[in-house]
C-alpha positions as CSV (number, residue, x, y, z in Angstrom):
1,M,0.0,0.0,0.0
2,L,1.3,3.4,-0.9
3,K,1.8,6.1,1.7
4,K,-0.4,9.1,1.4
5,S,1.3,11.9,-0.4
6,S,0.2,15.4,-1.4
7,S,0.4,14.4,-5.1
8,K,-0.1,11.0,-6.7
9,K,1.6,12.2,-9.8
10,I,5.3,11.6,-10.4
11,P,7.1,14.9,-10.5
12,R,8.6,16.1,-13.8
13,W,12.1,16.5,-12.1
14,L,12.3,12.7,-11.9
15,Q,12.2,12.4,-15.7
16,P,16.0,12.1,-16.0
17,I,16.0,9.0,-13.7
18,L,12.9,7.5,-15.3
19,W,14.1,8.3,-18.9
20,S,12.5,5.4,-20.8
21,V,8.9,6.5,-20.1
22,D,7.3,9.9,-19.9
23,V,6.6,10.5,-16.2
24,T,3.1,11.8,-17.0
25,N,2.3,8.2,-18.3
26,L,3.6,6.5,-15.1
27,D,1.4,5.3,-12.3
28,L,2.8,5.0,-8.8
29,K,1.1,1.7,-8.2
30,K,1.1,0.0,-11.6
31,D,4.7,1.0,-12.4
32,K,6.2,0.6,-9.0
33,V,8.7,-2.1,-10.1
34,Y,10.2,0.2,-12.8
35,I,10.1,3.4,-10.6
36,I,11.7,1.7,-7.5
37,N,14.5,-0.1,-9.4
38,Q,15.3,3.0,-11.5
39,I,15.5,5.3,-8.6
40,L,17.5,2.8,-6.4
41,A,20.0,2.3,-9.3
42,Y,20.3,5.8,-10.6
43,G,18.8,8.2,-8.1
44,G,20.7,10.7,-6.0
45,L,19.8,11.9,-2.5
46,E,16.7,13.9,-3.6
47,E,15.3,11.1,-5.7
48,L,15.9,8.6,-2.9
49,R,14.1,10.9,-0.4
50,W,11.1,11.1,-2.8
51,L,11.1,7.3,-3.2
52,F,11.1,6.6,0.5
53,K,8.4,9.2,1.1
54,N,6.1,7.7,-1.5
55,Y,6.6,4.0,-0.9
56,P,6.9,2.1,2.4
57,K,10.4,0.6,3.0
58,K,8.7,-2.8,3.1
59,T,7.4,-2.3,-0.5
60,I,10.8,-1.1,-1.7
61,K,12.5,-4.2,-0.2
62,E,9.9,-6.5,-1.7
63,V,10.3,-5.0,-5.2
64,F,14.1,-5.1,-4.9
65,L,14.1,-8.8,-3.8
66,K,11.2,-10.3,-5.8
67,K,11.3,-8.2,-9.0
68,P,15.1,-7.6,-9.6
69,S,16.1,-5.5,-12.5
70,K,19.4,-5.7,-14.4
71,V,20.1,-2.0,-14.1
72,Y,22.6,-1.8,-11.2
73,T,26.3,-1.3,-11.2
74,K,28.3,-3.4,-8.7
75,Q,28.7,-0.3,-6.6
76,S,25.1,0.8,-6.7
77,L,23.9,-2.8,-6.0
78,N,26.1,-3.0,-2.9
79,F,25.0,0.4,-1.7
80,V,21.3,-0.4,-2.1
81,K,21.6,-3.8,-0.6
82,E,23.9,-3.0,2.4
83,V,23.1,0.6,3.2
84,L,19.7,1.7,2.0
85,L,17.8,-1.5,2.5
86,E,19.9,-3.1,5.2
87,L,19.9,-6.5,3.5
88,S,23.4,-7.7,4.3
89,N,22.0,-11.1,5.5
90,K,20.4,-11.7,2.1
91,K,22.1,-13.6,-0.6
92,L,21.4,-12.1,-4.0
93,D,22.0,-13.6,-7.5
94,P,24.2,-10.9,-9.1
95,Y,23.2,-12.0,-12.6
96,K,19.7,-10.7,-11.9
97,Y,20.9,-7.2,-10.8
98,D,24.4,-6.4,-12.2
99,Q,24.3,-4.8,-15.6
100,S,28.0,-5.7,-16.3
101,L,27.3,-9.5,-16.0
102,P,26.1,-11.4,-19.1
103,R,22.5,-12.4,-19.2
104,I,21.9,-16.1,-18.7
105,I,19.8,-17.5,-21.5
106,R,18.0,-20.8,-20.8
107,S,16.1,-22.7,-23.3
C-alpha cells in the first residue's frame, strides 16, 4: 500500500531518472517495479528521499528482492543492498541485478 502523499503524480524532475517512459504516463502503483528499481539504481539523495516518502520501505524491499532489474552497477547494488535496504543477511544472485554481467539465457 502506498503512503499518502500530497500528489499521486510523479514529479517532472524525476524524468532524467525515469528516462524510458514519460513520467506523465507512469502510475505510482502499476509502475512501482520500474520506478523503484530505476531510482534505487540511478537516483541521488533527492530522488531517494522522494522514493522513501512515496513507498513504504517494506514495499521497496519486496520489489528489490522479488522483482530484480538488471540496471545496477556493482557499486550501486552494494550500496542499495547493504546501506539503503539493510539486507546484508540476504544472498542475491548478481546475474539478476548487475548490468555488467552477461544475461543467462536458458532454453
